[in-house]
C-alpha positions, 0 to 999 in steps of 0.5 A: 855069858862068861869070857870062857864061854865066848872063848869056846864059841870063838874056837868053834867058829874058827874050826867051822871057818877052817872047814869052810875054807877047805871045802871052798878050795876043794870046790874050786878044784872040782868045778875046774875039773868038772868044767874040763870033763863037760868040755870033753863030753861035748867033744865026745858027743860030736865024735859019736855022731861022726863015728856012729857009735857012743863014746862015754866021758863018765863025768857023772861022779864029778857032777855029783861031787860038785853038788855034794860040795855045794850042800856042804858049804851051804850048811857050813855057812848057815852054821857060821851065821848062827855062831856069829849071832851066838857070839854077838849075844855073848858079847852083849852080856859078857862077864869077866872072871875077875879073881879079886875085887881089889886091883894090883896097883903098880907104876900108876896102873891098876891091874885086875887078874882073871881066874885061872885060864887063858882067854886068847881066842875071845880077846883076839876076836874082840880085837879083830871086830873092833879093827885093832891091830895090836892090843885090845885097848878100849881107851885106857883099858887094855884087855889081855888073855889073863888080865886087865890093865887100867892105864894111869889109874892108881885108885881102885874106884877110878880104875873100876869106873874106867873098866865099867865104861870099857865093858859097857862099850863091849856090851854095846858092841854086841848089841849092835852086832845083833842089829840093835842099838842099846837103850842107854845109847839111844838116850845119848843119841837123842840128847846129842840130836836135840842139843843146840850144839849138835853141829859140834858133835857131828863135826867131832863124830865125823872126824874122830878128833878135832881141836877147839881151834878147828871148830872155831874156824869151821863154824866161824866162832869169834865171840868169846862167850860163844867160844866158851860154850862150845868148849863147855859142850866138848868137855861135857861129852866126857864129864856128863855122859856115861859112858863118855862118847869123847875125851879131851887132853886138857890142851883143847883137843878132843877125840871119840872114845870107842864107845863114841865111835859106836855112838856115831855109827848108830847116830848117823843111821837113827838121825838119817844123815845121808851117806854121801854127806857123812862121807864128805864130812869124814874126809879130813885134810892131812893138815888138819889131822897133823894140827889136831895132834890126836892122842893114842886113844884117838889113833886107835882103832882106825876111824875108817875101818871101824866106822865102815864095819859098824855102818855095814852092820847097822845098814844090813841088820837095821835097828 
């Protein structure tokens, strides 16, 4: 499905949510009024017994409107869920309307422009889903309403590789929103779970960003050869796996990519890591965060916000 189709679905979802909000506000007012009417009815019943004649409160219309609103709200919620499923499906197979296969290269960045039209609704939806506060940035790839900018890449092949990894992250997000872990991701999870250095992956996954020094201290590594093997493992998360679940800054600091965050959320469920243990591991002291000095990529999106969101999706919908 193309970006323009996703844009239309998001617009439709926004319209349904606006209607739902209106109906819920009306429901709150009507229920309050109906409650007042109900109390008035009870008062008049008592008075009827005292006076020996009937006093009608005429609250039938309010009760009927409450039921009408309940039915309308239920219908809108069903439509909302169905649209969310359609949107997730669209994200899982999203196609981008790239105008020219050759990027515009300027100031060390590569830019692919979209064909005519703005896709702001779709971009904003993806940004919100990934808990991003500013731009829709997937590692070094920034998605705008009318273009894609690959930062720090001035060669077409390198830019295309980065874009490929970013789009695969989007596809994986759509699959997970549907309650499915992509086969490609399952392969990476299986590799990580069987690795001799899985504890290093879990150390990185639970924190989002680590330094080699942190890892050495955490696992009590003092032997030079063992340090080298641990460093090689972290480096190969970027160099040997596609899309890479982690990236390094060349200074001994490593952080999860967007894809890596999705992998970690799925890894916890598939490998049966108890939530209380995961939460304990994901608590990182402030001093360690400062010492690791994560890059821009590591700071976006919020580790907690995205992980909580993905955990909920996986737990609610299963594999």
